[in-house]
N, C-alpha and C positions, 0 to 999 in steps of 0.2 A: 378449401376451407379457409386458408390464410387469406386468399383474395377476398372472400366474403367478409371476413373480419376487417380487412383494410378498407373495404367499401363502406361498411357500417361506421367505422371510426372517422372516415372522411366526411360523413354526413352529420356528425355531431356538431353542436355549437362550439366555437373555438375555446371557450373557457373550460367546458367539460372535457374536451379532447386534451387540453393541456394538463388537466389534473390526472387524467388516465395515463397519459404518456409519462408524467413525472413519477407516478406510482410504479409503473412498469420499469422505469429506469432504476428506481430505488431498489425494487425487488431483484433486478438483475445484478446490481452491485453487491447486495447482501448475500446473494446465493453463489457468487463466484468464489472459487477456491483461491486462497492467497498464494502469491508467488513466494516460495521459501528460499530460493537461491539469490544471493546478492553478492556483488563484488565490492569488497572494502578496499579503498585506496588510502594509504597512509599520507597525510599531509606533510610529513617531515621528509620522507625518502622517496615517495612516489610508488612504493611497492604495492601491487594489487594482488588480492587473494580472493578466490571464490569461496564463500562460506554458506552454510545452511543456517537459516535463522530459526531460533526456538519458537515454538507456537504457544508455549505455556508460561513464558517469562521474557522480560526484556533483558538485553545484554548491555550492561552499563560500562563494561570495560572490555578492551580487546588489545592483545599484545601483537604488535606488528611482526610478521614473520621475516621481514626484511631487516629492520634496524632495532627491533626490540622495544620501541616506544610504546608506552601504555596509553592507548587512546581512550578518551572519555567523551561523552556526548557534548556537543556545542550547546551553549545556553539556548533554551527554548526547545531543544530536541529531547526526545525521551530515551534514546538509546544510540549506540554507535552506528547501527545500520541506518538510522534516520540522518545521522550527521555525515557519515563517510561512505555509505553504501550506494549502490546503483538502484536499489529497490528499498523503499521504506518498510518498516516492520509490519507484521500481519495486522495488528490492531489499527494502525494508521491506514493501511490498504482498505480495511473494512469500514473506514470512517467512524471508528468507535473511540477515537481519542487515544491519548498516550497510554502506555502500559502502566499498570499499577502494582 
């Protein structure tokens, strides 16, 4: 069945095929579950800590477990995970813009 669909897609005109592939990619991105674990690294002392991101709110402040510095988002970022984490927050992962 997959091979049959691939053959049909290959025979479409390039513009129509591009629109179908773009929509498939958009749907795949929207349906993917967000990654909730991110490692925050303090810019002051370098301490790294794995944390679970909230799914229902942005985290604007984070106290470093190494030195106690209160981290805030960098200008242009919506939360501490987007500024200092290895993974951006769930709304950014879903391409839905910053948390509100």
